[in-house]
C-alpha positions in Angstrom: -6.3 14.6 -1.3 -6.3 10.8 -1.6 -5.2 8.6 1.2 -1.4 8.0 1.2 0.0 5.0 3.0 3.1 5.3 5.1 5.3 3.8 2.4 4.2 6.5 -0.1 5.0 9.3 2.4 8.4 7.7 3.2 9.2 7.6 -0.6 8.2 11.3 -1.0 10.4 12.3 1.9 13.4 10.3 0.6 12.9 11.7 -2.9 12.8 15.2 -1.5 16.1 14.6 0.4 17.8 12.9 -2.5 19.9 15.9 -3.5 23.7 16.0 -3.6 23.8 18.7 -0.9 20.7 17.5 0.9 17.6 19.5 1.7 16.5 21.5 4.7 13.6 20.4 6.7 11.2 23.0 5.4 11.9 22.1 1.7 11.3 18.4 2.5 8.1 19.3 4.2 6.8 21.2 1.2 7.9 18.7 -1.4 6.4 15.7 0.5 3.2 17.5 1.5 3.3 16.7 5.2 2.9 18.9 8.2 5.8 19.8 10.6 4.8 17.3 13.3 4.4 14.4 10.8 7.8 15.3 9.3 9.5 15.2 12.6 8.2 11.8 13.4 9.1 10.4 9.9 12.6 11.9 10.1 13.3 10.3 13.4 12.0 6.9 12.1 14.1 7.2 8.9 17.2 8.1 10.8 16.8 5.1 13.0 16.4 2.9 9.9 19.5 4.5 8.3 17.5 5.6 5.3 18.3 9.3 5.8 21.2 11.2 7.5 21.4 14.6 9.1 24.3 17.0 8.4 24.5 19.2 11.5 26.9 21.8 10.0 24.7 22.4 6.9 21.5 21.6 8.7 20.3 19.4 5.9 19.0 15.9 5.4 20.3 13.6 2.8 19.1 10.2 1.6 21.6 7.4 2.3 22.6 4.6 -0.1 20.1 2.3 1.8 17.4 5.0 1.3 18.2 5.2 -2.4 17.9 1.3 -2.6 14.5 1.6 -0.9 13.4 4.2 -3.5 14.5 1.9 -6.3 12.6 -1.1 -4.9 9.5 1.1 -4.4 9.7 2.3 -8.0 10.2 -1.3 -9.3 7.2 -2.5 -7.2 5.0 0.3 -8.7 6.0 -0.7 -12.2 5.3 -4.3 -11.6 1.9 -3.4 -10.2 1.0 -1.4 -13.2 2.2 -4.1 -15.6 0.0 -6.7 -14.0 -3.0 -4.5 -13.8 -2.9 -3.7 -10.1 -2.4 -0.4 -8.4 0.1 0.9 -6.0 -2.5 2.1 -3.6 -3.3 0.0 -0.5 -7.0 -0.2 0.6 -7.6 1.9 3.6 -10.1 0.3 6.1 -12.2 3.4 6.3 -12.7 3.4 2.5 -14.0 -0.2 2.2 -17.6 -0.5 1.6 -19.7 -3.1 3.5 
């Protein structure tokens, strides 16, 4: 699997939780291809940033309006990068050649 930056993973998690009724933790984990420990850390971060909300009664996570705005901006930036010949991927320091 190729290297995914933090922003890409956040986008995958927000997309997975972007259902009307929300998604349970395990479905988000499978859809975003992260392990349980990573998901816990990301969900805490996303809740602190008000990008995702947790519904205790249904035990589901749902992307907030702010989270959907983030997804829209991420999508726009990806389109702009493709239009101008760039890529959406960031260079990872371990993959740079000397």
